[in-house]
Every structure is written in structure tokens, then in C-alpha cells.
C-alpha positions in Angstrom: 0.0 0.0 0.0 1.4 3.4 -1.0 2.4 5.7 1.8 0.5 9.0 1.9 2.6 12.0 1.0 2.4 14.3 4.1 3.4 17.3 1.9 0.8 16.7 -0.8 -1.8 19.0 0.7 0.6 21.8 1.6 -0.3 25.0 -0.1 2.7 27.3 -0.3 1.2 30.3 -2.0 -0.1 32.0 1.2 3.4 31.9 2.6 5.0 33.5 -0.5 2.9 36.7 -0.7 2.6 39.4 1.9 -1.0 39.9 3.0 -2.7 43.2 1.9 -2.7 44.9 5.3 -2.1 48.5 6.7 1.3 49.2 8.1 0.3 48.8 11.7 -1.1 45.3 11.1 2.0 44.3 9.1 4.0 45.3 12.2 1.8 42.9 14.3 2.3 40.2 11.7 6.1 40.7 11.7 6.2 40.5 15.5 4.1 37.3 15.5 6.5 35.7 13.0 9.5 36.7 15.0 8.0 35.2 18.2 7.4 31.9 16.3 10.8 31.6 14.6 12.1 28.0 14.9 14.7 27.4 17.6 18.3 27.4 16.3 17.3 28.3 12.7 19.9 28.5 10.0 21.9 31.7 10.0 20.3 33.0 6.8 16.8 32.7 8.4 18.0 34.5 11.6 19.5 37.3 9.4 16.2 37.7 7.5 14.2 37.9 10.8 16.6 40.5 12.1 16.2 42.5 8.8 12.4 42.3 9.2 12.6 43.5 12.8 14.7 46.5 11.7 12.0 47.7 9.4 9.4 47.1 12.2 11.5 49.4 14.4 11.5 52.1 11.7 7.8 51.7 11.1 6.9 52.0 14.8 9.0 55.2 15.1 7.4 56.7 11.9 3.9 55.9 13.1 4.6 57.7 16.4 5.8 60.7 14.4 2.7 60.6 12.2 0.4 60.4 15.3 2.2 63.3 16.9 1.8 65.4 13.8 -1.9 64.5 13.5 -2.6 65.3 17.1 -0.8 68.6 17.0 -3.1 69.8 14.2 -6.2 69.4 16.2 -9.8 69.7 15.2 -10.2 72.8 17.2 -7.3 74.4 15.2 -9.1 73.6 12.0 -12.2 75.2 13.2 -10.3 78.3 14.3 -8.8 78.6 10.9 -12.2 78.2 9.3 -13.7 80.8 11.5 -10.8 83.2 10.8 -11.0 83.0 7.1 -14.8 83.3 7.2 -14.3 86.5 9.0 -11.8 87.8 6.5 -14.1 87.3 3.5 -16.9 88.9 5.5 -14.7 91.8 6.2 -13.8 92.3 2.6 -17.5 92.2 1.6 -18.4 94.6 4.4 -15.7 97.0 3.4 -16.9 97.1 -0.2 -20.5 97.5 0.9 -19.5 100.2 3.3 -18.6 102.5 0.5 -22.3 102.7 -0.3 -22.7 105.1 2.6 -21.1 107.8 0.4 -23.8 107.4 -2.2 -26.7 108.4 0.1 -28.7 111.3 -1.4 -28.2 113.3 1.7 -24.5 113.8 0.7 -25.3 115.1 -2.8 -24.7 118.6 -1.5 -21.1 117.8 -1.1 -20.6 117.5 -4.8 -20.7 121.3 -5.1 -19.1 122.1 -1.7 -16.0 124.2 -2.3 -15.1 124.1 1.4 -14.7 120.3 1.5 -11.0 119.4 1.6 -11.5 116.1 -0.3 -12.6 115.3 -3.8 -16.0 114.0 -3.1 -16.6 113.3 -6.7 -13.6 110.9 -6.6 -15.0 109.4 -3.4 -18.3 108.8 -5.2 -16.5 107.2 -8.1 -14.8 104.8 -5.6 -18.1 104.0 -4.0 -19.6 103.1 -7.4 -16.7 100.9 -8.2 -16.9 99.2 -4.7 -20.6 98.5 -5.3 -19.8 96.9 -8.7 -17.1 94.8 -7.2 -19.3 93.7 -4.3 -21.9 92.5 -6.7 -19.4 90.9 -9.0 -17.7 89.0 -6.2 -20.5 88.3 -3.8 -23.7 88.7 -5.7 -26.2 90.6 -3.6 -23.8 90.5 -0.6 -24.1 86.7 -0.2 -21.3 84.7 1.3 -23.0 81.4 1.1 -19.7 79.6 0.3 -18.8 80.1 4.0 -21.5 77.7 5.1 -20.3 74.9 2.9 -18.2 71.9 3.9 -14.4 72.5 4.2 -13.6 71.0 0.7 -16.4 72.9 -1.0 -15.6 76.1 0.7 -11.9 75.7 -0.2 -12.7 75.3 -3.9 -15.2 78.1 -4.0 -12.7 80.5 -2.3 -10.0 79.4 -4.7 -12.4 80.1 -7.6 -13.0 83.6 -6.3 -9.3 84.3 -5.9 -8.8 83.1 -9.4 -11.5 85.4 -10.7 -9.8 88.3 -8.9 -6.5 87.5 -10.5 -7.7 86.7 -14.0 -9.9 89.9 -14.2 -7.2 92.1 -12.7 -9.3 93.1 -9.7 -6.5 93.0 -7.1 -5.5 96.7 -7.4 -9.1 97.8 -6.9 -9.5 95.5 -3.9 -6.3 96.8 -2.4 -7.5 100.4 -2.8 -11.1 99.8 -1.7 -10.7 97.0 0.8 -7.4 97.9 2.5 -3.9 97.1 1.5 -3.5 94.4 4.1 -6.7 92.4 3.6 -6.3 90.7 0.2 -2.7 89.5 0.8 -3.9 88.0 4.2 -6.8 86.2 2.5 -4.5 84.8 -0.2 -2.0 83.5 2.4 -4.8 82.0 4.5 -6.2 80.3 1.4 -3.0 78.3 1.1 -3.2 77.3 4.8 -6.9 76.4 4.3 -6.1 74.2 1.3 -3.4 72.4 3.3 -5.8 71.8 6.1 -8.4 70.4 3.7 -5.8 68.2 2.0 -4.8 66.7 5.4 -8.4 66.2 6.5 -9.4 64.5 3.2 -6.4 62.1 3.4 -4.3 63.4 0.6 -0.6 62.5 0.8 1.7 64.3 3.1 5.4 63.6 3.5 4.8 61.5 6.6 2.0 59.6 4.9 4.3 58.9 1.9 7.0 57.7 4.2 4.6 55.3 5.8 3.7 53.9 2.4 7.4 53.4 1.6 7.9 51.5 4.9 4.8 49.5 4.3 6.1 48.2 1.0 9.6 47.6 2.5 8.1 45.6 5.4 6.0 43.6 3.0 9.2 42.6 1.1 11.0 41.7 4.3 8.1 39.5 5.4 8.0 37.7 2.1 11.8 37.1 2.2 11.7 35.8 5.7 8.7 33.5 5.1 10.2 32.2 1.8 13.5 31.3 3.6 11.6 29.5 6.4 10.0 27.4 3.7 13.5 26.1 2.8 13.4 24.2 6.1 10.8 21.8 4.6 12.4 18.5 4.0 10.3 15.8 2.4 12.4 13.1 4.0 11.4 14.6 7.4 7.6 14.9 7.7 7.9 16.7 11.0 9.4 19.7 9.2 5.9 20.5 7.8 4.5 21.0 11.2 7.5 23.0 12.2 7.2 25.4 9.2 3.4 25.7 9.5 3.7 26.6 13.1 6.4 29.2 12.4 4.4 30.8 9.6 0.9 30.4 11.0 0.4 34.3 11.3 0.7 34.5 7.5 -2.6 32.6 7.4 -4.4 33.8 10.5 -3.7 37.5 9.8 -4.4 37.4 6.0 -7.7 39.2 5.2 -10.5 37.5 3.4 -10.7 38.6 -0.3 -14.5 39.2 0.1 -14.2 41.2 3.3 -13.5 44.8 3.9 -10.2 44.1 5.7 -8.1 43.9 2.5 -8.4 47.6 2.0 -8.5 48.6 5.7 -6.4 51.5 6.8 -5.0 54.6 5.2 -1.8 52.9 3.9 -3.6 49.8 2.5 -6.2 51.5 0.5 -3.7 53.2 -1.8 -2.0 50.0 -2.7 -4.9 47.6 -2.9 -4.2 44.6 -5.1 -0.4 45.2 -5.0 0.6 42.2 -3.0 4.3 41.5 -2.8 5.3 38.0 -3.8 8.5 36.0 -3.6 10.4 36.7 -6.8 9.1 40.2 -7.4 11.4 42.5 -9.2 11.5 45.0 -6.3 14.8 44.8 -4.4 14.4 43.1 -1.1 16.4 45.7 0.7 14.0 48.5 -0.1 
């Protein structure tokens, strides 16, 4: 009677690809693999495990830095910036609308007043221009954009600043709204856009660094796991149990394809479907 092959049912593929997981879970996986490394492994396996742990250390430090940066830019600070820039746009509108006071009929008498030390006709001309600008920029005094969500408001304010630039309105606004106001609004717009980018999850330097570390750790995990597989010896059935025990986290922490876990986490969602496999062209040293 033929002897059953103890290796016939062994599926190697799950051990030769890194699971699609966010960086923090890859760190958990790496630590679990390290804790299950076979006793007295070959030197090349011990070296691969050490290389994997080095990237784990880098990743943990980077995640702490990211957390610190995220916490330092608090929700309350975002709200304060939003309130501040709302006030600036309201101030610009109010300054333009304020010129209308010079157009009141009761001041018509000043048009022929030789004792007035200012050119009231020029003042009236400015008032007319301010009124035109107010309508052109804000409609009938409306600042509805300030009640929109952060991303919508950011784009609507950017549109307005682009209109000011493309229609050469800046000089008039500096004259009618105050020399300081428009430059302050323009600078605050850049700060506002950065805030919106961060809140909506767009890449920052620290986020990009985390993605680099995620890919690097994936490669180190695959290299370590692949080398542990070399301990399989078909003449020694017990090596299957040894290797499966050492690499069990590669199975238990692998998300189900049909579940939501495969794309879980900020770092995972940008790289979905990009599993790292043994033999990939990417250098294993990162």
C-alpha cells in the first residue's frame, strides 16, 4: 500500500505573498512571525528575521511621528482657521459694501461744496466701483460659500481668488478693501487648502513615508517567510508541522478577499491589489 505523502496537501502560495494589510497590522504580523521563529534556525533565516525587525522598528517610530503630527493639528485648530478665514471674507465684503454710505442722497450737497477738503466726486466714483465689485464677487452681498463643507468652501474661495487674478481686480481691492486684507486672505487660502488636504487624506510627507515603509516591510516579510519554507524536508515529515507553526500568522492575519479588511487602513487603500510576492522585481532591501 502506497504511503500517503504528508506534503501533498501543503499550499505554499499564502506563505509566498505578503497579505494586503495596513502598516500597523504588518507590524503585528512581523512581531508574530518573530515570536514563532524556529529554535536554532539556519543563519540566513535569523538574518532575515533581524532585517524584518529592523523595518518594524523604523515603522513604529514613523507611526509615532505621524500620530504626533496628526494630534498637533487638532480639530479645534481647523475650526479656528475656518472661523478666521470666514471673518476675512466677510470683512472684505463689508468694506466694499461700506462704500455705499457715500452714495446716500443726503450727501449730494457735497458734490458742489468748495469748502470740502477732499474730492467728493472721486469718493463717489470709488463708492460706485466698490458697489460693482461687491456684486461681482459676492452677488447681492451673499457669502453662502462660507456655510459649505471644508472641501467645497476651499474650492469656492479658490475660484473667487482666481477670478480676482484673471480679471485684474486685485489693485481695486487693495484700494477699496485695504492694502492688508487681500494678501492676508491669499495666504490664509494656502493654509486652508493644506488643512483640507490633510483632513481628506491626501498625501503628506509623513504619509508617503509610511507607504514606503509598508512596501519595504512587505518585502522583508516575504523574504523571511520564503526562507523559512526552505526548512521543509520531504524526508522529514515533522518539518511540515515546524514550518506551518512558524508561519501560522501568514494565514491567520491574512484578510479574506471578500471582506473589507483587505483595504483597511490609510496605507492599505492606496496599494490595494499590489501584493508583494516572492520573486518580485523590487529589491528586497528596499
